[in-house]
N, C-alpha and C positions, 0 to 999 in steps of 0.2 A: 605833366601829361597834357597833350593837346586834346581836350575833351571833344571839341568839334570834329576833329579828325577821327577819333575813336567812334563817335556816334555815326559818322558817315560810313565808316568801314563796317560796323555792325549792321547798319541798314542794308548794305550789300550782301552780308551773310544771310540776313532775313530773306532778302529777295531770292537767294539761291535755293530756298525751300520750295520755290515754285518754278524757277527757270534756271537752267544750266547756263553757266557762263565761264569765262576764264580760258586758259590755254589747255586744251585737252590732248595736245600732241606730246607734251613733255612729261616729266615725272609728276605724280600727284601725291599730296601729303594728306594723311587722314588722321583725325583725332577722334578717339572713342572715349566719351565721357559717361562712365557708369554712375549715375546719380541715384539717390534714394527715391526721388519722385519721378525723374525722367532719365531715359537713356538717349544720348544725342551723339550723332556721328556727323562730323564736319569734314568736307573735302576742299582742299585748296590746291592751286597749281604751284609750280616751283617758285613763283614770285609772290606767293601768298595772296593771290587774287582768289576770292571765293568762287568755287565751282558748283557745289551742291551741298545740301544739308537735309538731314532727316531726323526726326525725333519721335519718341513714343513714351507715353506715361507708363510707369512701371513701379511695382512694389516688390522688387526682388533683392533689394539691399536694405540694410538697417544700420544707421549711423556709419555709412560708408563701407560696410562689410557685406559681401554677397551672402545672402541667406537662402537663395533659390538659384542654384547654379544652372539647372536645366532651363528655367524660365529666362534667366539673364542671357544665356547662350542663344536661345531661340529668338529673342528680341534683337540681339546684335546681328545675328545672321539674317533676319528678315530686313533690317535696315540696310545692311550691306547689299543684299540682293536688289532692293529698291534703288539704291544709288547706282549700282552697276547697270541696271536696266535704263536708268535715266541718262547716265554718262556714256554708255556703250563701251565700257572698258572694265576689266577685272581690277578690283582693288586688293592688293596683296600685303601691304605693310601699313602699320598704324603706330601711333603713340597713345599712351594712356596716362592717367594721372590718379594719384591717391590722396585722400585727405591726410594731412600730416598726423603721425601717430598711429596710422593703420598699416605701417610697412609690413607687418607680419602677415597681412592678407594679400600682399602684392601678387604672390604666385596664383592665387585664385582668380584675381582680376586678369592676369595674363592668360590663364587657361580659358577663361570665358571668351576673350578675343580670339585666341588660337582655335577654339572649338568652332568659331564662326568662320574660320578660314583666313584669319589675319596672321601675319608674322609681326610680333610686337618688337619694335626696334628701339623704343625709348619709353622710360617710365619716369614721371615727374611727380612733385607734390603740386596740389591744385593751385594754391596762391602763386607759386612761382610760374606755373603755366600761364596764369592770367597776366603776368608781367611781360610776357612776350608781346602782348597787345598794348599794355599800358606804357612799357618802356620807362619805368621809374628809376631814378637814381637814389632818392631818399624818400622815406615814408613807410607806411604799412598798408598792405593789401589785405582786405578782409573778405573772405569768400564764404558766403552763407548759402548752403545748399539745402536739400531736403532734410538731411540728418545731422549735419555738423556745422559748427562755426569754426572756420580755419583762418589762420593769418600767417603772413610772411612779413618780417621787418627787413627793410632794405637800407643799406648805407653804402654810398658810393657805387650804386648799381649792383651790389652783391647782397644776396640773402644771408643775413647774419642770425636769424632766428625764425623758426617755424613752430606752430602749435595748432592744436585742433581739439575741440571738445564737442560732446554729443548734445547739441541743441540746434535745431534748424526748423525748416518750414513745416515738417510733419508735426512738430510740437505746437506750432501756431494753430494748425488745423485741429489737433486734438482739443486744445483749449477752446477754440471757437465752437466745435461740435458740442462739447460739454456744456458750455455757457448757454447755447441756444437750444440744446436738446434736439439736435438733428444728427443724421448719420454722417460718418466721416467723409464719405464721397460727396455729399451735398455741401459740407463745410469747405472741402477742398475747392470745389467748383465756385463757391461763393467767394472764397479768398482770392482766387485768381482773376476775378472780374473787377477791373479798375473802378467800375461804377459802384462797387460795394465797399471800397477801401475806407471811406469815412466812417462807415458802420463797423467794419472789422477792426480798424486800428485801435480804438480804446479798449476793446476786449482783449487783444493780444499784446498790448503794450508791455505788461509785466514780463512776458517772455523775451521781447526785444531788449528790455533793460537787462535781462540776464545775459543775453548775447553780448551786449556792450560791456558787462562786467567781466566776461570771459576775455575779451580783448584787452581790457584794462589791466588784467593780471600779467599780461605778457609784453606790454609796451611801456616805455618810459615817455610819459607825456611831455617831459621837458626836452627830450631829444626828437621825438616824432611830431612833426609839424602838421602832417596831413594824413587822413585815412582815405583810402580808395576802395569803394565797395564793389562787389560783384557777386554773382550767384543768383539763382532764381528767386530766393526769398527776398532779395533786395528790390524786387519789382514792386513790393508793397509801398505805396505812397506814404512818405513821412518817416520811413525807417531811419534815414540819415540824420534827421533832427534829434532822434533819441540818442544816437551815438555822439553827436556834437554836444548835446547838453550834459551827458554823463561824463564824457572824457575831456571836454573843454577844448577840443581841437576840431577844425573843419572836417567834414566827411563829404566826399565827392562820389557820385555814381553816374554812369552813363544812362542814356535813355532806356536801353535794354540790357540790364546787367546779366540776364539769363545766359546769353550766348558768348560772354567774354571768355569763360574758362574753356569750354569745348573748342573754341576758335584758337585760343592760345595753345592748347594741346596739339592741334593740327599743325600750327606753326613750328612746333618742336619735333615734327616727324622727320628726323634725319639722323643718320648714324653719327655717334660721337667720335668714332675712330678717325 
C-alpha cells in the first residue's frame, strides 16, 4: 500500500465535506456507510475523484445491526438531500457495506437506503470495501467501527477469510464513562478529541487488547505479515501499537482511518453485471 497516496486521497475526501469538486457531468458513485456511531455518505465521480461528503452522528445501529429503522432512514435521507443541494443533481444509486457476520441484516440496511430514495446496486463486507482504497495483495485489513471489529484476510489480492465480532468504539466510550463517572455523551466527545488521547488511552487499553485478541483468533501470524487498520475507532492515537505488541506484526493506519471504508464503498458503486 502506498500510504502517502492513501493519505493524500483521503485528505481530498475530507476537503469534499466543505467544497464540491470532481466531474459533475458524468455518472456519480455513492457510498452509504451505516455505522454504529456515524452515518456517512461519500460521492465520487466516475474516475473516483471525490465530489462531496456528508456525515452525521447517530445511535440507530447496535453492533452493525439497525435498531432504529425510522431514525436511520431519516438521517440517510437528510444527508442525501444535503448532498443533492450541494451538487445540484439527484443521487439515485448507491452501494452499502455490512460488517462480516451480519449478512442476515442486509435486507434491513438495503431498506434503509431505499426508503431514503436510493437504488442499492452493490452490497459488500466492510473490510473488503476498504481494500478498494488500500489495494492490498496480501495482509489483513482490520476495520474497527463503533460497534464491531471486523477483518478481511487477503492472499494474492483475493479475500480468503472475513470475520467480525461485537467490540468497537462504543465499548471504549462505555468504559471511559464508567471509569470517570461521566455521561456517555461527554465520554464520547472526550474520546474524539485528539488532545485527550493520552488520558483516554490507558483507560481503554484493555478493550483495545480485546480487539487485538479478536483479530488474533482469525489470522495466521506466520502467514500474515502486515495489518492495515481503518475505521473511526482507529483514530485513537496509539491503537496500532497495541495490535503490534499483541500480534507481533506491524500495524499500519492512515492519517484519517475514519473515511477509508465509506470511500471504499463509494468506489464499489457499480453494477457487477
